[in-house]
N, C-alpha and C positions, 0 to 999 in steps of 0.2 A: 703491233698486232698482238704480241705476247702480253703487253701491259693491259690491252683491252680484254683479252680472254681471262687473264688473272683477276682483273677487277670484277668481271661478270661472275666468276666462280665464287670469289670471296663474298661479294654482295649477295648472291643467291643463297650461299650457306648461312650467312648471318641472318638474313630476313626469314629464311625457312626455319631456323632454330627459334627465332623470336615468335614466329607464328605458331610453332609447336608448343612453346611454353604458354602462350596466351590461350591456346585451345585447351590445354590441360587445366589452366586456372578456371576457365569457364565451365569445364566439365565437373571439376571439383566443387564449384560454387552452385551450379544450377542442376546438377544431376549426371550420373554416369551414362545415361542414355544419349547424352549429347557429345560423348567423347569422340566417337568416330567421325561424325560430320564436321565438328569444329576443329579437331586436331588435324585431320587430313586436309580439310579445306583450307585452313589458314597456313599450314605448312606448304602445300602446293602453291597457294597464292603468293606467299612470301618468296618462294623460290623463283616463280615466274617474274615477279616485279624486280627482284634483285638481278636476275639474268638479263632482263631487258633494259632497265633504267639505271643501273649502277654506273656504267661508263659515262653517261651524260651528266649524272649528278656529281660524280667525283671529279670529272674533268673541269666542270664549271667551278666547283669549290676550289680546286687547286689553282685554276687560272686567276680567280679573284684574289686568292691568298697571295699568289706571287705578285700580282699588280699592286696590292696594298703594301706588301713588305718592301717592294722596290722604292716606294715613295717615302719610306720611313728610315731614319738613320739607324745604324747598328746600335748605338748607345741607347736609343729609345726602345729598341726591341729587347735589349738586355734588361732595361728597367721594367718593361712590361712583364717579362718572364719572372723577375723577382716579385713583382706585385701579385702575379698569379700564384706563386708558391706561398707567399704570405697569406693570401686569401684562402688557399686550401688548408693551411695550418689552422687558421681561425675557424674554418668550417669543421675541421676535425674535432677541435675542442668543444664546439657547440653540439656536434653530432653525438658525442659520447652519451649524454643524458637523453637526447632525443631518440636514439636508436632503441631505447628500452620501451618505447611506446608500443603496445601490442598491435598486431595486425599489419596490414600493408603500409600503414603510415610510418612504422618503424624502419622500413626499407626505403620508401620514397622520399621522406623528409631529409635524411642525410645526403642523398644524391642531389636533391634540389638545392640544399644549402651549399654543397660543394660547388655546383655550377654557378650559383649566384655570387658567392664570395670570390671565386676565381675570376669571374668576369669583372666584378667591381674592383678587385685589386689590380688587375691588368689595366683597366681603364684609368684608374687614379694614377698609377705610376707611368703611364704612357704620355701624360701631359708634358709639354716641353719645359714647363717651370719645375717639374719634379724629375728631370733627367739627371740623376745623380752621377751616372757614369760619364757624362759629357765633361764633367769637371775633373774626374779622377783620371780618365784616359783620354788623350787628345783624339778627336774624331778621325783625323787622317791616319792614325795608327791602328784603329780598330775597324775601320770601314772595310767591308768585304769587297774585294776587287771585282767580283762578279756583278755587283750592282753598278759598277762604273763602266761596264762594257769594255773592260780591258784597259781603261785609262786610269792611271794612278793620280793621286792628288798632286797638285803643283807645289812648289816651294812656298807659295803664299797661302796654302791650305785649301785651294779650290779643287773641287772633285771632278772636274771635267764635264759637269752637267750644265746645260743652258736652259734657262726658263724663257719662254716666249711671251712677250707682251702683246696685247691686242693690236697696238699700233704697228708693230713689226710684221704681224700676220697680214693685216689689211694692206700694208705698204706693197707687198708682193715680191720685193726683190730678194727675199730670203730663199725663194725657190731656186733662183739662179745661183745664189751663193752656195747653197747646198749641192746643186748639180755640179758646180765647179770644184767641189771637194774642199772648200774652205771652212766647213763646219766639222769639228772633231768632237768626239764624245757622245753624249746622249742628250737629245733635245726633249725637254719636258714641257708638256702643255697642261697647266693646271685646269681642273674642272671649272673653276670660277671664271677663268679667261674664256673658256668655251661658252659658258653661259652668257657672258657679256657680248661675245661675238654673235651668238644666236639672237640676242635682243637687237643688235644692230641690223642683222639680216632680216628681222621681222619688223623693222621700223616703217612707219607710214611715209617717211621722207624717202623719195626715190633715190637720191644720191647716197644716203646712208645705207639703204637697203642693198643697192648694187655693190657698195664697198664691203658690206658684211658677207654677201654671197661670194664675192671674189675671195675674201679671206677664207671661207670654208673650202673653196676649191683649192686654194694654195695648201691648206692643211692636208687635203686628200692627196695632193701631189707629193707632199713631204712623206706621208706615211707609205706611199707606194714605192718611193725610191729606196734603193738599197745602200746608198752612199752614207746615210746617217741613220742611227737608231732613234725612233720617235716613240714616246710614251705619253699617254694621258694619265694623269694622277689625280686621285680623289683625296682631298684633305679638307678638314673642317676648321673654320675659324669663327670666332664669336660674331654674331649678327651685328650689322651696322658698320663693319669695317669696309673701307673703300677697296677697290680692286688693287690699286697701286700699293696700299698698305699691306694687303695680303701677300702681294708679290714680293715685297721687300722682306717681310717676315719669313716667307718660305725660302727665299734666297739665303738668308742668314742661317736658317735651320739646316739646309742641305749643303751649305758652302758652295752654292751655285752662282753662276753669272747670269745676268739678265740681258736679253737682246731686245732692243726697243728703238723707236724713233721719236719717243716723247721727250721733249727737252726738259720738262720739269721733273719727270721720273729719273732722267739721267742725272740731273744735278743732286737730287735727294739721295739717290743710291751712292753717288760718289762721296757725299758727306758722311754717310753711314758706313763707308768702307767696302762697298759691294762692287765687284767688277762689272762694268757695263760694256756691252758690245753694241755700239751705236752704228746703225746701218748708214746714216748720213755721213758720219765721220769716215767710215770705210769708203764710201763713194767718193768723198773729197780726196782721200789719200791716194786713190788709184787714178785720179785725173792726170792727164799728161802735163808735164812741167813745161811751162813756157817762160823763156828768159828774155829780158830786154835785148833788142837788137835783132831778134828773129823775124823772118818774113813769113807772112801767111796770106792766104786769099780767102775772103769770106763775102757773104752777101749782106748788104746793109738793109735791114728790114723795117727800120723806123727811125724817126728823129730822136735825138737825146733830150735830156732836160735842160741842158745849157745851149746857148745860141751856137749854131754851126755844128753841133755834134750829131753823129750818126751812130746807131746801135746795131750790132750784129751778134750772132751767137755761134759758138763752136758746136760740134756734134754732141758733146757731153752736156750742153746747156750753159756753159760758162759765157757770161756776158762780155762783149768786147765793145768798148766805147771809142769811137774814132773821131778825132778832131777834124773839123772841116769835112765831115762825111755826110752831112745832111743832103748834099746835092746828088748823092749816089743811092738814094733810097730805091730798093727793088733792083739794085744792080750789084754785080760782083766787082770787087776792087782788091788790089794788092796793098797791104798795109805793113807797117813795121811796128813791132811792139816797143813801147817806150817805158812802161812800168807795169808791175803787177801788184794789185792791192788785195791782201788776204783779210777777209772778214769772217765773223762767226757764221754767216750764212753761206760762205764760199768765197771764190776768187772773182775779182773784177779786173779785166785786162784793159789797159789804155794803149791806144795806138794812134798812128797818124799815117796819112797816105804815103805810099812809097814813091819817091822821086825817081824818075827815069835817069 
């Protein structure tokens, strides 16, 4: 409340003063008879606009500024500040002769030059390839802890931030993982991932469209939950880069991990030294351990590929191949585990009928 009133008063005072100065300039230029209507009219109008519109305008700028800076490393922010200062120094040197131009150009040109060179300097130095402070000071030592939502960097240099891939969002299991409290840190959703998800949701293919819409619903659930902080970040890369390449580049820049179910992205990220949180590997790791010699009861749902085999499934989807089980299709039977075969796709359990 106090901040809202303060911003209204300050905005109203600034715009009223600006209106007053503009009115005086108009009266001096076009005649003193215009002094009263222009000065009083622009002063009152500026005050009204400032009192009414300042909170909305300032809060929007502050919110966008905070969102943008949260997605940029501290070293890049420092580099941008250095570029801004250098730009102002260049503008100052150029403005010395320009300020001698008579009339309003002598005032407007130095201001315009300062804004232009400050912007250009900040943009040039903010590029990842010109991040000089990243080499001078390690990122984990200068990173602001407020950007990590209270999570410090790990011994391996990871910041506690998790980038979501489109495949992990569409998969849907991330919602349950988050609700169970297994996600720690800050979940980041790059804008280019959202764009890809939106294209999937707008696909003419019914299956793809349903998967995309489910992914959007999952994101809404994540943002509404209080168990994990979720942010959407805007960051630009050169056109033509694939989404996976952008995700890998962003992960290296933010020292973040990637959550995905994409096998190829998983392997490329591991080659490049990026921590990957694979939802499929997590699901396999929490499956109940079955040891040879254990008894179980399951339904045989189909015949196996080999003669005499029957196939059933555990509740978690693990396949159980039962020798001499083809005669019990669509029936429950007691079996004994003989061996467990671990593959890249999961586990396969081999069993045989239990003898009485």
